[in-house]
mmCIF file as Biopython writes it, N, C-alpha, C and O atoms, coordinates in Angstrom:
data_model
#
loop_
_atom_site.group_PDB
_atom_site.id
_atom_site.type_symbol
_atom_site.label_atom_id
_atom_site.label_alt_id
_atom_site.label_comp_id
_atom_site.label_asym_id
_atom_site.label_entity_id
_atom_site.label_seq_id
_atom_site.pdbx_PDB_ins_code
_atom_site.Cartn_x
_atom_site.Cartn_y
_atom_site.Cartn_z
_atom_site.occupancy
_atom_site.B_iso_or_equiv
_atom_site.auth_seq_id
_atom_site.auth_asym_id
_atom_site.pdbx_PDB_model_num
ATOM 1   N N  . UNK A ? 1  ? -48.106 63.854 63.265 1.0 0.0 1  A 1 
ATOM 2   C CA . UNK A ? 1  ? -48.084 62.608 62.529 1.0 0.0 1  A 1 
ATOM 3   C C  . UNK A ? 1  ? -46.750 62.305 62.232 1.0 0.0 1  A 1 
ATOM 4   O O  . UNK A ? 1  ? -46.417 61.162 62.547 1.0 0.0 1  A 1 
ATOM 5   N N  . UNK A ? 2  ? -45.959 62.956 61.753 1.0 0.0 2  A 1 
ATOM 6   C CA . UNK A ? 2  ? -44.513 62.807 61.394 1.0 0.0 2  A 1 
ATOM 7   C C  . UNK A ? 2  ? -43.735 62.624 62.461 1.0 0.0 2  A 1 
ATOM 8   O O  . UNK A ? 2  ? -42.690 61.977 62.395 1.0 0.0 2  A 1 
ATOM 9   N N  . UNK A ? 3  ? -44.106 63.092 63.377 1.0 0.0 3  A 1 
ATOM 10  C CA . UNK A ? 3  ? -43.161 63.010 64.807 1.0 0.0 3  A 1 
ATOM 11  C C  . UNK A ? 3  ? -43.390 61.352 65.237 1.0 0.0 3  A 1 
ATOM 12  O O  . UNK A ? 3  ? -42.433 60.628 65.511 1.0 0.0 3  A 1 
ATOM 13  N N  . UNK A ? 4  ? -44.726 60.910 65.246 1.0 0.0 4  A 1 
ATOM 14  C CA . UNK A ? 4  ? -45.185 59.740 65.600 1.0 0.0 4  A 1 
ATOM 15  C C  . UNK A ? 4  ? -44.497 58.537 64.683 1.0 0.0 4  A 1 
ATOM 16  O O  . UNK A ? 4  ? -44.046 57.481 65.128 1.0 0.0 4  A 1 
ATOM 17  N N  . UNK A ? 5  ? -44.523 58.908 63.454 1.0 0.0 5  A 1 
ATOM 18  C CA . UNK A ? 5  ? -43.734 57.762 62.357 1.0 0.0 5  A 1 
ATOM 19  C C  . UNK A ? 5  ? -42.214 57.828 62.456 1.0 0.0 5  A 1 
ATOM 20  O O  . UNK A ? 5  ? -41.484 56.859 62.250 1.0 0.0 5  A 1 
ATOM 21  N N  . UNK A ? 6  ? -41.775 59.111 62.804 1.0 0.0 6  A 1 
ATOM 22  C CA . UNK A ? 6  ? -40.170 59.251 63.035 1.0 0.0 6  A 1 
ATOM 23  C C  . UNK A ? 6  ? -39.899 58.205 64.143 1.0 0.0 6  A 1 
ATOM 24  O O  . UNK A ? 6  ? -39.165 57.225 64.014 1.0 0.0 6  A 1 
ATOM 25  N N  . UNK A ? 7  ? -40.709 58.609 65.431 1.0 0.0 7  A 1 
ATOM 26  C CA . UNK A ? 7  ? -40.493 57.512 66.341 1.0 0.0 7  A 1 
ATOM 27  C C  . UNK A ? 7  ? -40.507 56.254 66.122 1.0 0.0 7  A 1 
ATOM 28  O O  . UNK A ? 7  ? -39.609 55.508 66.510 1.0 0.0 7  A 1 
ATOM 29  N N  . UNK A ? 8  ? -41.544 55.867 65.464 1.0 0.0 8  A 1 
ATOM 30  C CA . UNK A ? 8  ? -41.730 54.292 65.208 1.0 0.0 8  A 1 
ATOM 31  C C  . UNK A ? 8  ? -40.477 54.022 64.509 1.0 0.0 8  A 1 
ATOM 32  O O  . UNK A ? 8  ? -39.624 53.371 65.112 1.0 0.0 8  A 1 
ATOM 33  N N  . UNK A ? 9  ? -40.251 54.422 63.350 1.0 0.0 9  A 1 
ATOM 34  C CA . UNK A ? 9  ? -38.816 54.277 62.491 1.0 0.0 9  A 1 
ATOM 35  C C  . UNK A ? 9  ? -37.559 54.102 63.588 1.0 0.0 9  A 1 
ATOM 36  O O  . UNK A ? 9  ? -36.789 53.150 63.457 1.0 0.0 9  A 1 
ATOM 37  N N  . UNK A ? 10 ? -37.413 54.951 64.542 1.0 0.0 10 A 1 
ATOM 38  C CA . UNK A ? 10 ? -36.383 55.239 65.517 1.0 0.0 10 A 1 
ATOM 39  C C  . UNK A ? 10 ? -36.549 53.668 66.190 1.0 0.0 10 A 1 
ATOM 40  O O  . UNK A ? 10 ? -35.619 52.873 66.056 1.0 0.0 10 A 1 
ATOM 41  N N  . UNK A ? 11 ? -37.667 53.319 66.847 1.0 0.0 11 A 1 
ATOM 42  C CA . UNK A ? 11 ? -37.986 52.130 67.702 1.0 0.0 11 A 1 
ATOM 43  C C  . UNK A ? 11 ? -37.515 50.925 66.592 1.0 0.0 11 A 1 
ATOM 44  O O  . UNK A ? 11 ? -36.824 49.973 66.956 1.0 0.0 11 A 1 
ATOM 45  N N  . UNK A ? 12 ? -37.941 51.081 65.313 1.0 0.0 12 A 1 
ATOM 46  C CA . UNK A ? 12 ? -37.694 49.803 64.718 1.0 0.0 12 A 1 
ATOM 47  C C  . UNK A ? 12 ? -36.102 49.651 64.499 1.0 0.0 12 A 1 
ATOM 48  O O  . UNK A ? 12 ? -35.581 48.537 64.575 1.0 0.0 12 A 1 
ATOM 49  N N  . UNK A ? 13 ? -35.400 50.732 64.243 1.0 0.0 13 A 1 
ATOM 50  C CA . UNK A ? 13 ? -34.014 50.561 63.904 1.0 0.0 13 A 1 
ATOM 51  C C  . UNK A ? 13 ? -33.304 50.353 65.170 1.0 0.0 13 A 1 
ATOM 52  O O  . UNK A ? 13 ? -32.188 49.834 65.150 1.0 0.0 13 A 1 
ATOM 53  N N  . UNK A ? 14 ? -33.937 50.766 66.432 1.0 0.0 14 A 1 
ATOM 54  C CA . UNK A ? 14 ? -33.357 50.287 67.632 1.0 0.0 14 A 1 
ATOM 55  C C  . UNK A ? 14 ? -33.357 49.028 68.180 1.0 0.0 14 A 1 
ATOM 56  O O  . UNK A ? 14 ? -32.512 48.560 68.944 1.0 0.0 14 A 1 
ATOM 57  N N  . UNK A ? 15 ? -34.572 48.387 67.654 1.0 0.0 15 A 1 
ATOM 58  C CA . UNK A ? 15 ? -34.663 46.982 67.755 1.0 0.0 15 A 1 
ATOM 59  C C  . UNK A ? 15 ? -33.663 46.085 66.845 1.0 0.0 15 A 1 
ATOM 60  O O  . UNK A ? 15 ? -32.876 45.239 67.269 1.0 0.0 15 A 1 
ATOM 61  N N  . UNK A ? 16 ? -33.851 46.418 65.666 1.0 0.0 16 A 1 
ATOM 62  C CA . UNK A ? 16 ? -32.429 45.866 64.629 1.0 0.0 16 A 1 
ATOM 63  C C  . UNK A ? 16 ? -31.000 45.930 65.223 1.0 0.0 16 A 1 
ATOM 64  O O  . UNK A ? 16 ? -30.183 45.017 65.102 1.0 0.0 16 A 1 
ATOM 65  N N  . UNK A ? 17 ? -30.779 47.079 65.865 1.0 0.0 17 A 1 
ATOM 66  C CA . UNK A ? 17 ? -29.551 47.237 66.440 1.0 0.0 17 A 1 
ATOM 67  C C  . UNK A ? 17 ? -29.312 46.244 67.488 1.0 0.0 17 A 1 
ATOM 68  O O  . UNK A ? 17 ? -28.390 45.430 67.447 1.0 0.0 17 A 1 
ATOM 69  N N  . UNK A ? 18 ? -30.248 46.346 68.510 1.0 0.0 18 A 1 
ATOM 70  C CA . UNK A ? 18 ? -30.296 45.448 69.529 1.0 0.0 18 A 1 
ATOM 71  C C  . UNK A ? 18 ? -30.127 43.875 69.163 1.0 0.0 18 A 1 
ATOM 72  O O  . UNK A ? 18 ? -29.439 43.141 69.872 1.0 0.0 18 A 1 
ATOM 73  N N  . UNK A ? 19 ? -30.759 43.442 68.086 1.0 0.0 19 A 1 
ATOM 74  C CA . UNK A ? 19 ? -30.781 42.317 67.888 1.0 0.0 19 A 1 
ATOM 75  C C  . UNK A ? 19 ? -29.530 42.024 67.005 1.0 0.0 19 A 1 
ATOM 76  O O  . UNK A ? 19 ? -29.227 40.839 66.869 1.0 0.0 19 A 1 
ATOM 77  N N  . UNK A ? 20 ? -28.771 42.974 66.389 1.0 0.0 20 A 1 
ATOM 78  C CA . UNK A ? 20 ? -27.381 42.532 66.073 1.0 0.0 20 A 1 
ATOM 79  C C  . UNK A ? 20 ? -26.206 42.501 67.181 1.0 0.0 20 A 1 
ATOM 80  O O  . UNK A ? 20 ? -25.183 41.819 67.121 1.0 0.0 20 A 1 
ATOM 81  N N  . UNK A ? 21 ? -26.558 43.329 68.131 1.0 0.0 21 A 1 
ATOM 82  C CA . UNK A ? 21 ? -25.577 43.474 69.244 1.0 0.0 21 A 1 
ATOM 83  C C  . UNK A ? 21 ? -25.781 42.075 69.729 1.0 0.0 21 A 1 
ATOM 84  O O  . UNK A ? 21 ? -24.798 41.344 69.847 1.0 0.0 21 A 1 
ATOM 85  N N  . UNK A ? 22 ? -27.206 41.565 70.074 1.0 0.0 22 A 1 
ATOM 86  C CA . UNK A ? 22 ? -27.142 40.184 70.695 1.0 0.0 22 A 1 
ATOM 87  C C  . UNK A ? 22 ? -26.690 39.004 70.134 1.0 0.0 22 A 1 
ATOM 88  O O  . UNK A ? 22 ? -26.296 38.075 70.839 1.0 0.0 22 A 1 
ATOM 89  N N  . UNK A ? 23 ? -26.716 38.954 68.722 1.0 0.0 23 A 1 
ATOM 90  C CA . UNK A ? 23 ? -26.236 38.287 67.905 1.0 0.0 23 A 1 
ATOM 91  C C  . UNK A ? 23 ? -24.725 37.914 67.968 1.0 0.0 23 A 1 
ATOM 92  O O  . UNK A ? 23 ? -24.363 36.741 67.884 1.0 0.0 23 A 1 
ATOM 93  N N  . UNK A ? 24 ? -23.780 39.042 68.131 1.0 0.0 24 A 1 
ATOM 94  C CA . UNK A ? 24 ? -22.666 39.336 68.281 1.0 0.0 24 A 1 
ATOM 95  C C  . UNK A ? 24 ? -22.329 38.789 69.595 1.0 0.0 24 A 1 
ATOM 96  O O  . UNK A ? 24 ? -21.299 38.136 69.767 1.0 0.0 24 A 1 
ATOM 97  N N  . UNK A ? 25 ? -23.084 39.012 70.431 1.0 0.0 25 A 1 
ATOM 98  C CA . UNK A ? 25 ? -22.374 39.104 72.082 1.0 0.0 25 A 1 
ATOM 99  C C  . UNK A ? 25 ? -22.731 37.640 72.525 1.0 0.0 25 A 1 
ATOM 100 O O  . UNK A ? 25 ? -21.914 36.914 73.092 1.0 0.0 25 A 1 
ATOM 101 N N  . UNK A ? 26 ? -23.837 37.318 72.265 1.0 0.0 26 A 1 
ATOM 102 C CA . UNK A ? 26 ? -24.311 35.783 72.659 1.0 0.0 26 A 1 
ATOM 103 C C  . UNK A ? 26 ? -24.032 34.890 71.930 1.0 0.0 26 A 1 
ATOM 104 O O  . UNK A ? 26 ? -24.449 33.846 72.432 1.0 0.0 26 A 1 
ATOM 105 N N  . UNK A ? 27 ? -23.434 34.678 70.788 1.0 0.0 27 A 1 
ATOM 106 C CA . UNK A ? 27 ? -23.146 33.879 69.715 1.0 0.0 27 A 1 
ATOM 107 C C  . UNK A ? 27 ? -24.117 32.549 69.866 1.0 0.0 27 A 1 
ATOM 108 O O  . UNK A ? 27 ? -23.653 31.409 69.904 1.0 0.0 27 A 1 
ATOM 109 N N  . UNK A ? 28 ? -25.522 32.849 69.946 1.0 0.0 28 A 1 
ATOM 110 C CA . UNK A ? 28 ? -26.598 31.797 69.961 1.0 0.0 28 A 1 
ATOM 111 C C  . UNK A ? 28 ? -26.802 31.048 71.102 1.0 0.0 28 A 1 
ATOM 112 O O  . UNK A ? 28 ? -27.454 30.006 71.046 1.0 0.0 28 A 1 
ATOM 113 N N  . UNK A ? 29 ? -26.241 31.524 72.301 1.0 0.0 29 A 1 
ATOM 114 C CA . UNK A ? 29 ? -26.667 30.621 73.216 1.0 0.0 29 A 1 
ATOM 115 C C  . UNK A ? 29 ? -27.980 31.318 73.973 1.0 0.0 29 A 1 
ATOM 116 O O  . UNK A ? 29 ? -28.453 30.726 74.943 1.0 0.0 29 A 1 
ATOM 117 N N  . UNK A ? 30 ? -28.459 32.345 73.611 1.0 0.0 30 A 1 
ATOM 118 C CA . UNK A ? 30 ? -29.560 32.930 74.216 1.0 0.0 30 A 1 
ATOM 119 C C  . UNK A ? 30 ? -30.565 33.258 73.152 1.0 0.0 30 A 1 
ATOM 120 O O  . UNK A ? 30 ? -30.144 33.471 72.016 1.0 0.0 30 A 1 
ATOM 121 N N  . UNK A ? 31 ? -31.892 33.322 73.409 1.0 0.0 31 A 1 
ATOM 122 C CA . UNK A ? 31 ? -32.870 33.828 72.317 1.0 0.0 31 A 1 
ATOM 123 C C  . UNK A ? 31 ? -33.371 35.281 72.078 1.0 0.0 31 A 1 
ATOM 124 O O  . UNK A ? 31 ? -34.385 35.586 71.449 1.0 0.0 31 A 1 
ATOM 125 N N  . UNK A ? 32 ? -32.430 36.189 72.727 1.0 0.0 32 A 1 
ATOM 126 C CA . UNK A ? 32 ? -32.616 37.635 72.932 1.0 0.0 32 A 1 
ATOM 127 C C  . UNK A ? 32 ? -32.726 38.278 71.676 1.0 0.0 32 A 1 
ATOM 128 O O  . UNK A ? 32 ? -33.541 39.170 71.443 1.0 0.0 32 A 1 
ATOM 129 N N  . UNK A ? 33 ? -31.723 37.728 70.684 1.0 0.0 33 A 1 
ATOM 130 C CA . UNK A ? 33 ? -31.801 38.134 69.163 1.0 0.0 33 A 1 
ATOM 131 C C  . UNK A ? 33 ? -33.186 38.002 68.671 1.0 0.0 33 A 1 
ATOM 132 O O  . UNK A ? 33 ? -33.953 38.873 68.260 1.0 0.0 33 A 1 
ATOM 133 N N  . UNK A ? 34 ? -33.337 36.781 68.793 1.0 0.0 34 A 1 
ATOM 134 C CA . UNK A ? 34 ? -34.893 36.397 68.196 1.0 0.0 34 A 1 
ATOM 135 C C  . UNK A ? 34 ? -35.859 37.302 68.711 1.0 0.0 34 A 1 
ATOM 136 O O  . UNK A ? 34 ? -36.667 37.728 67.885 1.0 0.0 34 A 1 
ATOM 137 N N  . UNK A ? 35 ? -35.965 37.696 69.892 1.0 0.0 35 A 1 
ATOM 138 C CA . UNK A ? 35 ? -37.276 38.596 70.443 1.0 0.0 35 A 1 
ATOM 139 C C  . UNK A ? 35 ? -36.958 40.047 70.046 1.0 0.0 35 A 1 
ATOM 140 O O  . UNK A ? 35 ? -37.844 40.898 69.968 1.0 0.0 35 A 1 
ATOM 141 N N  . UNK A ? 36 ? -35.681 40.294 69.803 1.0 0.0 36 A 1 
ATOM 142 C CA . UNK A ? 36 ? -35.518 41.805 69.349 1.0 0.0 36 A 1 
ATOM 143 C C  . UNK A ? 36 ? -35.939 41.439 67.817 1.0 0.0 36 A 1 
ATOM 144 O O  . UNK A ? 36 ? -36.721 42.263 67.343 1.0 0.0 36 A 1 
ATOM 145 N N  . UNK A ? 37 ? -35.645 40.563 67.103 1.0 0.0 37 A 1 
ATOM 146 C CA . UNK A ? 37 ? -36.220 40.796 65.777 1.0 0.0 37 A 1 
ATOM 147 C C  . UNK A ? 37 ? -37.838 40.453 65.761 1.0 0.0 37 A 1 
ATOM 148 O O  . UNK A ? 37 ? -38.492 41.009 64.878 1.0 0.0 37 A 1 
ATOM 149 N N  . UNK A ? 38 ? -38.470 39.645 66.606 1.0 0.0 38 A 1 
ATOM 150 C CA . UNK A ? 38 ? -39.922 39.711 66.649 1.0 0.0 38 A 1 
ATOM 151 C C  . UNK A ? 38 ? -40.413 40.955 67.355 1.0 0.0 38 A 1 
ATOM 152 O O  . UNK A ? 38 ? -41.638 41.080 67.349 1.0 0.0 38 A 1 
ATOM 153 N N  . UNK A ? 39 ? -39.742 41.868 67.941 1.0 0.0 39 A 1 
ATOM 154 C CA . UNK A ? 39 ? -40.120 43.193 68.315 1.0 0.0 39 A 1 
ATOM 155 C C  . UNK A ? 39 ? -40.004 44.136 67.283 1.0 0.0 39 A 1 
ATOM 156 O O  . UNK A ? 39 ? -40.702 45.146 67.382 1.0 0.0 39 A 1 
ATOM 157 N N  . UNK A ? 40 ? -39.014 43.971 65.987 1.0 0.0 40 A 1 
ATOM 158 C CA . UNK A ? 40 ? -39.207 44.774 65.127 1.0 0.0 40 A 1 
ATOM 159 C C  . UNK A ? 40 ? -39.875 44.504 64.113 1.0 0.0 40 A 1 
ATOM 160 O O  . UNK A ? 40 ? -40.017 45.460 63.350 1.0 0.0 40 A 1 
ATOM 161 N N  . UNK A ? 41 ? -40.452 43.337 63.739 1.0 0.0 41 A 1 
ATOM 162 C CA . UNK A ? 41 ? -41.640 42.932 62.879 1.0 0.0 41 A 1 
ATOM 163 C C  . UNK A ? 41 ? -42.747 43.560 63.558 1.0 0.0 41 A 1 
ATOM 164 O O  . UNK A ? 41 ? -43.573 44.226 62.934 1.0 0.0 41 A 1 
ATOM 165 N N  . UNK A ? 42 ? -42.800 43.401 64.678 1.0 0.0 42 A 1 
ATOM 166 C CA . UNK A ? 42 ? -44.450 43.966 65.572 1.0 0.0 42 A 1 
ATOM 167 C C  . UNK A ? 42 ? -44.253 45.299 65.535 1.0 0.0 42 A 1 
ATOM 168 O O  . UNK A ? 42 ? -45.342 45.866 65.447 1.0 0.0 42 A 1 
ATOM 169 N N  . UNK A ? 43 ? -43.146 46.217 65.570 1.0 0.0 43 A 1 
ATOM 170 C CA . UNK A ? 43 ? -43.183 47.474 65.442 1.0 0.0 43 A 1 
ATOM 171 C C  . UNK A ? 43 ? -43.556 48.220 63.734 1.0 0.0 43 A 1 
ATOM 172 O O  . UNK A ? 43 ? -44.119 49.261 63.396 1.0 0.0 43 A 1 
ATOM 173 N N  . UNK A ? 44 ? -42.892 47.037 62.936 1.0 0.0 44 A 1 
ATOM 174 C CA . UNK A ? 44 ? -43.272 47.451 61.801 1.0 0.0 44 A 1 
ATOM 175 C C  . UNK A ? 44 ? -44.885 47.271 61.146 1.0 0.0 44 A 1 
ATOM 176 O O  . UNK A ? 44 ? -45.550 48.063 60.480 1.0 0.0 44 A 1 
ATOM 177 N N  . UNK A ? 45 ? -45.121 46.227 61.516 1.0 0.0 45 A 1 
ATOM 178 C CA . UNK A ? 45 ? -46.527 45.824 61.255 1.0 0.0 45 A 1 
ATOM 179 C C  . UNK A ? 45 ? -47.619 46.634 61.982 1.0 0.0 45 A 1 
ATOM 180 O O  . UNK A ? 45 ? -48.699 46.869 61.442 1.0 0.0 45 A 1 
ATOM 181 N N  . UNK A ? 46 ? -47.318 47.036 63.174 1.0 0.0 46 A 1 
ATOM 182 C CA . UNK A ? 46 ? -48.070 48.285 63.934 1.0 0.0 46 A 1 
ATOM 183 C C  . UNK A ? 46 ? -47.964 49.671 63.290 1.0 0.0 46 A 1 
ATOM 184 O O  . UNK A ? 46 ? -48.905 50.456 63.408 1.0 0.0 46 A 1 
ATOM 185 N N  . UNK A ? 47 ? -46.813 50.019 62.585 1.0 0.0 47 A 1 
ATOM 186 C CA . UNK A ? 47 ? -46.857 51.143 62.173 1.0 0.0 47 A 1 
ATOM 187 C C  . UNK A ? 47 ? -47.292 51.115 60.568 1.0 0.0 47 A 1 
ATOM 188 O O  . UNK A ? 47 ? -47.479 52.162 59.948 1.0 0.0 47 A 1 
ATOM 189 N N  . UNK A ? 48 ? -47.414 49.973 60.045 1.0 0.0 48 A 1 
ATOM 190 C CA . UNK A ? 48 ? -48.065 50.137 58.779 1.0 0.0 48 A 1 
ATOM 191 C C  . UNK A ? 48 ? -49.738 49.906 58.930 1.0 0.0 48 A 1 
ATOM 192 O O  . UNK A ? 48 ? -50.521 50.398 58.117 1.0 0.0 48 A 1 
ATOM 193 N N  . UNK A ? 49 ? -50.088 49.250 59.855 1.0 0.0 49 A 1 
ATOM 194 C CA . UNK A ? 49 ? -51.531 49.392 60.034 1.0 0.0 49 A 1 
ATOM 195 C C  . UNK A ? 49 ? -52.123 50.595 60.792 1.0 0.0 49 A 1 
ATOM 196 O O  . UNK A ? 49 ? -53.317 50.883 60.879 1.0 0.0 49 A 1 
ATOM 197 N N  . UNK A ? 50 ? -51.037 51.266 61.342 1.0 0.0 50 A 1 
ATOM 198 C CA . UNK A ? 50 ? -51.451 52.833 61.991 1.0 0.0 50 A 1 
ATOM 199 C C  . UNK A ? 50 ? -51.735 53.621 60.545 1.0 0.0 50 A 1 
ATOM 200 O O  . UNK A ? 50 ? -52.847 54.067 60.262 1.0 0.0 50 A 1 
ATOM 201 N N  . UNK A ? 51 ? -50.758 53.712 59.810 1.0 0.0 51 A 1 
ATOM 202 C CA . UNK A ? 51 ? -50.503 54.376 58.589 1.0 0.0 51 A 1 
ATOM 203 C C  . UNK A ? 51 ? -52.165 54.250 57.626 1.0 0.0 51 A 1 
ATOM 204 O O  . UNK A ? 51 ? -52.783 55.170 57.091 1.0 0.0 51 A 1 
ATOM 205 N N  . UNK A ? 52 ? -52.452 53.043 57.677 1.0 0.0 52 A 1 
ATOM 206 C CA . UNK A ? 52 ? -53.311 52.708 57.019 1.0 0.0 52 A 1 
ATOM 207 C C  . UNK A ? 52 ? -54.675 53.305 57.813 1.0 0.0 52 A 1 
ATOM 208 O O  . UNK A ? 52 ? -55.453 54.102 57.290 1.0 0.0 52 A 1 
ATOM 209 N N  . UNK A ? 53 ? -54.794 52.833 59.001 1.0 0.0 53 A 1 
ATOM 210 C CA . UNK A ? 53 ? -55.919 53.522 59.752 1.0 0.0 53 A 1 
ATOM 211 C C  . UNK A ? 53 ? -55.793 55.102 59.551 1.0 0.0 53 A 1 
ATOM 212 O O  . UNK A ? 53 ? -56.765 55.718 59.113 1.0 0.0 53 A 1 
ATOM 213 N N  . UNK A ? 54 ? -54.693 55.712 59.845 1.0 0.0 54 A 1 
ATOM 214 C CA . UNK A ? 54 ? -54.802 57.198 59.500 1.0 0.0 54 A 1 
ATOM 215 C C  . UNK A ? 54 ? -55.092 57.637 58.372 1.0 0.0 54 A 1 
ATOM 216 O O  . UNK A ? 54 ? -55.685 58.714 58.313 1.0 0.0 54 A 1 
ATOM 217 N N  . UNK A ? 55 ? -54.831 57.086 57.435 1.0 0.0 55 A 1 
ATOM 218 C CA . UNK A ? 55 ? -55.419 57.330 55.929 1.0 0.0 55 A 1 
ATOM 219 C C  . UNK A ? 55 ? -56.965 57.198 55.728 1.0 0.0 55 A 1 
ATOM 220 O O  . UNK A ? 55 ? -57.628 57.958 55.023 1.0 0.0 55 A 1 
ATOM 221 N N  . UNK A ? 56 ? -57.532 55.971 56.546 1.0 0.0 56 A 1 
ATOM 222 C CA . UNK A ? 56 ? -58.894 55.830 56.343 1.0 0.0 56 A 1 
ATOM 223 C C  . UNK A ? 56 ? -59.456 56.791 57.242 1.0 0.0 56 A 1 
ATOM 224 O O  . UNK A ? 56 ? -60.590 56.990 56.806 1.0 0.0 56 A 1 
ATOM 225 N N  . UNK A ? 57 ? -59.275 57.509 58.284 1.0 0.0 57 A 1 
ATOM 226 C CA . UNK A ? 57 ? -59.580 58.416 59.115 1.0 0.0 57 A 1 
ATOM 227 C C  . UNK A ? 57 ? -59.568 59.804 58.649 1.0 0.0 57 A 1 
ATOM 228 O O  . UNK A ? 57 ? -60.179 60.686 59.252 1.0 0.0 57 A 1 
ATOM 229 N N  . UNK A ? 58 ? -58.907 60.009 57.620 1.0 0.0 58 A 1 
ATOM 230 C CA . UNK A ? 58 ? -58.515 61.094 56.948 1.0 0.0 58 A 1 
ATOM 231 C C  . UNK A ? 58 ? -57.329 62.110 57.558 1.0 0.0 58 A 1 
ATOM 232 O O  . UNK A ? 58 ? -57.182 63.257 57.136 1.0 0.0 58 A 1 
ATOM 233 N N  . UNK A ? 59 ? -56.649 61.620 58.429 1.0 0.0 59 A 1 
ATOM 234 C CA . UNK A ? 59 ? -55.657 62.401 59.183 1.0 0.0 59 A 1 
ATOM 235 C C  . UNK A ? 59 ? -54.520 62.700 58.317 1.0 0.0 59 A 1 
ATOM 236 O O  . UNK A ? 59 ? -53.950 63.785 58.433 1.0 0.0 59 A 1 
ATOM 237 N N  . UNK A ? 60 ? -54.106 61.756 57.381 1.0 0.0 60 A 1 
ATOM 238 C CA . UNK A ? 60 ? -53.197 61.870 56.480 1.0 0.0 60 A 1 
ATOM 239 C C  . UNK A ? 60 ? -53.786 61.963 54.714 1.0 0.0 60 A 1 
ATOM 240 O O  . UNK A ? 60 ? -54.953 61.661 54.464 1.0 0.0 60 A 1 
ATOM 241 N N  . UNK A ? 61 ? -53.230 62.220 54.071 1.0 0.0 61 A 1 
ATOM 242 C CA . UNK A ? 61 ? -53.812 62.284 52.844 1.0 0.0 61 A 1 
ATOM 243 C C  . UNK A ? 61 ? -52.772 61.999 51.384 1.0 0.0 61 A 1 
ATOM 244 O O  . UNK A ? 61 ? -51.780 62.705 51.202 1.0 0.0 61 A 1 
ATOM 245 N N  . UNK A ? 62 ? -53.089 61.081 50.583 1.0 0.0 62 A 1 
ATOM 246 C CA . UNK A ? 62 ? -52.144 61.129 49.425 1.0 0.0 62 A 1 
ATOM 247 C C  . UNK A ? 62 ? -51.759 62.281 48.863 1.0 0.0 62 A 1 
ATOM 248 O O  . UNK A ? 62 ? -52.377 63.333 49.029 1.0 0.0 62 A 1 
ATOM 249 N N  . UNK A ? 63 ? -50.555 62.153 48.053 1.0 0.0 63 A 1 
ATOM 250 C CA . UNK A ? 63 ? -49.976 63.377 47.501 1.0 0.0 63 A 1 
ATOM 251 C C  . UNK A ? 63 ? -50.681 63.650 46.231 1.0 0.0 63 A 1 
ATOM 252 O O  . UNK A ? 63 ? -50.928 64.747 45.731 1.0 0.0 63 A 1 
ATOM 253 N N  . UNK A ? 64 ? -51.010 62.273 45.723 1.0 0.0 64 A 1 
ATOM 254 C CA . UNK A ? 64 ? -51.774 62.553 44.461 1.0 0.0 64 A 1 
ATOM 255 C C  . UNK A ? 64 ? -50.525 62.413 42.952 1.0 0.0 64 A 1 
ATOM 256 O O  . UNK A ? 64 ? -50.770 62.724 41.786 1.0 0.0 64 A 1 
ATOM 257 N N  . UNK A ? 65 ? -49.598 62.014 43.349 1.0 0.0 65 A 1 
ATOM 258 C CA . UNK A ? 65 ? -48.568 61.369 42.218 1.0 0.0 65 A 1 
ATOM 259 C C  . UNK A ? 65 ? -49.267 60.561 41.464 1.0 0.0 65 A 1 
ATOM 260 O O  . UNK A ? 65 ? -49.974 59.673 41.941 1.0 0.0 65 A 1 
ATOM 261 N N  . UNK A ? 66 ? -49.133 60.802 40.106 1.0 0.0 66 A 1 
ATOM 262 C CA . UNK A ? 66 ? -49.678 59.878 39.390 1.0 0.0 66 A 1 
ATOM 263 C C  . UNK A ? 66 ? -48.441 59.047 38.731 1.0 0.0 66 A 1 
ATOM 264 O O  . UNK A ? 66 ? -47.291 59.454 38.564 1.0 0.0 66 A 1 
ATOM 265 N N  . UNK A ? 67 ? -48.967 57.810 38.412 1.0 0.0 67 A 1 
ATOM 266 C CA . UNK A ? 67 ? -48.139 56.833 37.856 1.0 0.0 67 A 1 
ATOM 267 C C  . UNK A ? 67 ? -47.318 57.046 36.471 1.0 0.0 67 A 1 
ATOM 268 O O  . UNK A ? 67 ? -46.603 56.144 36.033 1.0 0.0 67 A 1 
#
């Protein structure tokens, strides 16, 4: 589970870095930066939903930290 979450974070950061690269290189002439940012949002939402699903299935458990 930890490896899967770590890979998802790497994908999210990679997409963010590619969006920055496309913004600097294309200077607004193409939509590649927008597509990279949309992909980042998609990865983030998918990771959040996967964590919720894994908690519901019992694959992961909360630590029990009290407020």
